[in-house]
C-alpha positions in Angstrom: 60.7 115.7 98.1 58.7 113.2 95.5 60.9 111.5 92.9 58.6 111.8 89.0 59.9 110.5 86.0 61.2 112.8 82.9 57.7 111.6 81.0 55.9 114.5 84.0 58.1 116.9 82.9 56.4 119.4 79.7 58.3 118.5 76.7 60.2 119.9 74.4 59.9 120.3 70.6 62.6 119.4 68.1 61.7 120.6 64.9 64.4 119.4 62.8 63.5 116.0 64.1 59.5 116.5 63.7 59.2 115.4 66.9 58.9 116.3 71.2 61.6 114.6 73.8 61.4 114.8 78.1 63.2 118.1 78.7 65.5 115.8 80.3 68.3 113.5 78.8 70.5 111.1 79.4 74.4 112.6 78.8 76.4 109.5 78.1 79.7 110.4 78.6 80.7 109.2 82.1 79.2 105.9 81.7 82.2 105.2 78.8 84.9 104.9 80.8 88.4 105.7 80.9 89.9 107.0 77.4 93.0 109.0 75.8 92.9 110.7 72.8 95.2 112.3 70.7 97.7 112.1 74.1 95.0 113.9 75.9 92.3 112.0 78.7 89.1 112.4 77.4 87.4 110.4 79.9 85.8 109.3 82.9 86.9 107.0 86.0 86.1 103.0 85.0 83.1 101.4 85.3 81.6 97.7 84.4 79.3 96.7 81.3 76.7 95.8 83.5 76.9 98.9 85.6 76.9 101.0 83.1 73.4 99.0 81.7 71.6 99.2 84.7 72.4 102.9 84.7 71.0 103.5 81.2 67.8 100.9 82.1 67.0 103.5 85.2 67.0 106.2 83.3 64.7 105.0 80.6 62.7 103.9 82.9 62.8 107.4 84.9 61.0 108.2 80.9 64.1 109.4 79.5 64.2 109.4 76.0 67.3 111.4 74.3 70.2 109.4 74.9 73.7 111.3 74.3 77.1 109.5 73.5 80.4 110.1 71.2 82.0 107.5 69.2 85.2 109.1 70.8 83.5 108.2 74.8 85.4 105.4 75.2 86.8 104.8 71.6 83.4 103.5 71.2 82.6 102.1 74.6 79.6 104.3 74.9 78.5 103.8 71.6 78.6 100.1 72.8 76.7 100.6 75.8 73.8 102.4 74.9 73.4 99.6 72.1 72.8 97.2 74.7 70.0 99.6 76.2 68.5 100.1 72.0 68.3 96.3 71.7 65.8 95.7 75.0 63.6 98.9 74.0 61.7 100.3 71.1 64.1 102.0 69.0 61.3 104.4 67.6 60.9 105.5 70.9 64.4 106.7 71.5 66.0 109.7 70.2 69.8 108.7 69.8 72.6 111.5 69.6 76.4 111.0 68.5 79.2 112.8 67.3 82.2 112.5 65.4 85.1 114.7 64.9 88.0 113.8 67.5 88.8 110.4 67.2 92.4 111.0 64.7 93.9 107.2 65.1 93.5 107.2 61.4 93.5 110.1 60.0 92.0 113.6 60.3 88.2 113.0 61.4 86.6 115.1 59.0 87.9 113.7 55.9 85.3 112.3 53.6 86.7 108.5 54.0 87.3 109.0 57.7 83.1 110.5 58.4 81.8 107.5 56.6 84.4 104.8 58.7 83.1 106.4 61.8 79.5 106.6 60.7 79.8 102.5 60.1 81.1 102.2 63.3 79.1 104.1 65.2 75.7 102.5 63.5 76.9 99.1 64.1 78.2 99.7 68.0 75.2 101.5 68.6 72.9 98.6 66.3 70.6 100.6 64.8 70.4 101.8 61.6 70.3 105.5 61.6 71.3 108.2 64.0 68.7 111.0 64.9 71.2 113.5 65.7 74.5 113.6 64.9 76.9 116.0 65.9 79.8 117.7 64.9 82.0 117.0 67.8 85.0 119.4 66.8 85.1 122.5 65.2 88.5 121.6 63.5 88.3 121.2 60.1 92.3 121.6 59.3 94.4 124.1 58.7 93.1 126.7 56.6 89.4 125.0 57.0 90.6 122.3 54.7 88.1 119.3 55.3 85.4 121.8 56.4 83.8 122.6 52.9 84.2 118.3 52.8 82.5 117.5 55.7 79.6 119.9 55.1 79.0 118.2 51.6 79.2 114.1 53.9 77.0 115.5 57.1 74.7 116.8 54.1 74.9 113.1 51.5 74.4 111.3 55.0 71.0 112.8 55.8 70.1 112.2 51.9 70.8 109.3 52.5 68.8 108.9 55.8 71.6 107.7 57.9 70.6 110.4 60.1 68.1 112.9 60.7 69.6 116.2 61.8 72.6 117.9 62.4 74.2 119.2 65.8 77.3 121.7 66.8 78.4 122.3 69.7 78.8 126.1 70.7 81.5 128.3 72.7 81.6 127.5 76.8 80.8 131.3 76.8 79.7 133.6 73.9 77.4 136.8 72.9 77.0 138.0 69.6 78.1 141.3 69.8 81.3 139.6 71.2 82.3 139.1 67.3 83.0 142.8 66.7 85.6 142.8 69.4 89.6 142.3 68.8 90.0 140.2 72.1 90.0 136.3 71.9 86.7 135.9 73.2 85.5 138.2 69.7 87.4 135.9 67.7 85.8 132.4 69.1 82.9 134.5 68.4 83.3 135.3 65.1 84.3 131.7 64.2 81.2 130.3 65.9 78.8 132.4 63.6 81.5 131.7 60.8 80.2 127.6 61.4 77.0 128.6 61.9 76.3 130.3 58.2 78.5 126.9 56.8 77.1 124.7 58.5 73.4 125.4 58.9 72.6 122.8 61.7 69.3 122.5 63.3 71.2 122.3 66.9 73.2 123.9 68.8 74.4 122.3 72.3 76.0 124.4 74.7 77.1 124.0 78.3 74.5 125.9 80.9 74.8 125.8 84.8 74.8 127.8 87.8 77.9 128.4 86.9 77.4 130.0 83.8 78.3 133.6 83.0 75.8 136.3 83.8 75.2 138.2 80.1 74.5 142.1 79.8 70.9 142.5 78.8 71.8 143.7 75.6 74.1 141.0 74.5 72.6 138.1 72.4 73.4 134.1 73.8 73.4 131.3 72.7 69.8 130.7 73.9 68.7 133.6 72.7 70.5 133.3 69.5 69.1 129.1 68.9 65.3 131.0 69.5 66.3 133.8 66.6 67.3 131.4 64.2 64.4 128.5 65.0 67.3 126.2 66.1 67.0 123.5 68.6 68.9 123.7 71.9 70.6 120.8 73.8 71.8 121.8 77.4 74.7 120.1 78.5 76.7 120.0 82.0 73.5 121.3 84.1 74.8 119.6 87.1 78.3 120.8 86.7 79.6 117.2 85.9 78.8 116.2 89.8 80.2 119.6 91.0 77.1 121.0 92.1 76.0 118.4 93.8 78.2 116.6 96.1 80.7 117.2 98.4 84.6 117.1 97.7 85.2 114.8 100.1 88.7 115.0 102.4 91.6 117.7 100.9 94.2 116.1 99.3 97.5 117.2 97.6 97.1 114.8 94.1 94.5 114.6 92.7 92.3 111.4 93.0 91.3 110.7 89.2 93.6 107.6 87.1 94.5 108.0 83.4 92.4 108.4 81.2 89.4 110.6 83.1 89.9 114.2 81.8 88.7 115.8 85.3 92.4 115.2 86.2 93.5 117.9 83.9 90.8 120.4 85.2 91.9 123.0 87.9 88.4 123.3 89.1 88.4 119.3 89.4 91.3 119.3 92.3 91.3 119.5 95.8 91.1 123.0 95.9 88.8 123.7 93.1 85.9 121.4 94.4 86.7 122.6 97.9 85.9 126.6 96.8 83.0 125.9 94.8 81.1 123.4 97.4 82.4 126.4 99.9 80.6 129.0 97.9 77.2 126.6 97.5 76.5 127.4 100.7 73.7 129.3 100.8 72.0 127.1 97.9 72.4 124.4 100.3 71.5 126.4 103.0 67.9 126.9 100.7 67.1 123.9 99.4 68.4 121.6 101.1 72.2 119.5 101.3 71.5 116.7 99.8 72.4 115.7 96.1 69.1 115.1 94.6 67.9 118.7 96.5 70.8 120.2 94.5 70.0 118.9 91.6 66.7 119.7 91.6 67.6 123.6 92.2 70.0 122.9 89.5 68.1 121.2 87.0 65.0 124.1 87.8 67.6 126.5 86.8 68.1 124.9 83.2 64.7 124.3 82.9 63.8 127.9 83.9 66.6 129.6 82.0 66.8 127.5 78.5 62.4 126.9 78.6 62.7 125.7 75.1 65.4 123.4 75.6 66.3 119.9 76.0 68.6 119.3 79.8 71.4 116.5 79.6 72.2 115.0 82.8 75.0 113.1 83.4 75.5 109.9 85.4 77.6 107.0 86.4 75.0 104.6 88.0 71.8 103.4 88.7 71.4 105.3 91.9 72.3 108.5 90.5 69.8 108.5 88.1 67.1 108.6 91.2 69.2 112.4 91.7 66.7 113.7 88.9 63.5 115.2 90.6 60.4 117.2 90.0 61.6 120.6 88.9 58.7 121.7 91.0 57.3 125.5 89.8 59.9 127.2 87.6 62.0 129.5 89.9 61.2 132.7 89.6 63.2 136.1 88.6 64.4 136.7 92.1 65.7 133.1 92.7 67.3 133.4 88.8 68.7 136.4 90.2 70.3 135.1 93.6 71.9 131.7 91.7 73.6 134.1 88.9 75.2 135.9 92.1 76.0 133.0 93.9 77.3 131.2 90.7 79.7 134.6 89.8 80.8 134.7 93.3 81.7 131.3 92.8 83.7 131.4 89.3 85.6 134.7 90.6 87.1 132.7 93.7 88.0 130.0 91.2 89.7 132.7 88.7 91.2 134.2 91.7 92.9 130.5 92.5 93.2 129.1 89.0 94.0 132.8 87.1 94.3 130.5 83.7 92.7 127.4 82.1 90.0 127.5 84.9 87.2 126.2 82.2 85.7 122.5 81.8 
């Protein structure tokens, strides 16, 4: 299998930025190391500055130009490490995406004063005078949305001042417009997201989408459909399932393999049983497409590029060697291949839901 750079992929148009991006982008969360925020583990395993910079350099050399991070990743460590790369490469060739809304160490993050402080710190850590994509990382705007209007006004002010260029918002992991008419919890979540879209008026939506994502009915309007209908740009995250879709789970263990500050120790899918169920369920894909991490990454990337053909697909990685799993996607997957892969993903989700009736979602 020939490894190629991301620049050899057909580019994606980011209309709200007035520029294009390679189809593949760098998801930099895993490079920020462990972090605890508001009592919750929100990071990854420790990694050294030099290792992280080597990984970022490798991503740049392979043609990735959109780099996504957040102020809460490592409480600034993620932005600082991306800043090391920005100091070495032409800034105008990089699309910098970062987020705000989760860091609660000094008050509610969507108070205007806090937003100003957080953006100023982000700009300093990144070593830049503007953020290309600035995202609402959380949809918690306080009791009864008391800070929502304030946050929207401040986001608009950042754009007027030229400190940010476009605004993004996160979509629910599972969503269809039609669910908004339901009284079930997913209906409430759908109504909430549609409300925030109308109020915040973002230019981009970020959504998780991979082989383990739900299969929707043909008459359901997904986030991918909604972005297209509204003329919004789309960022796909967790294409590789945070590594679950490409790596052998390793020997069985009775305790978590992840330390303090690593978000994976909180999720059942990363437990020994969860990883084993996913790996066993992926056997038909390995038998058809190959058993190496590169081969499995290849099919996962092709799945994302085929099913979300206008989106930028963000890939997480922790080392320079891992970035070599970005391979040529080859031709688009056929409808039959997509159907088969989705069916495999549905079976895996079913086994996970059976094993973990609650708290199964990442």
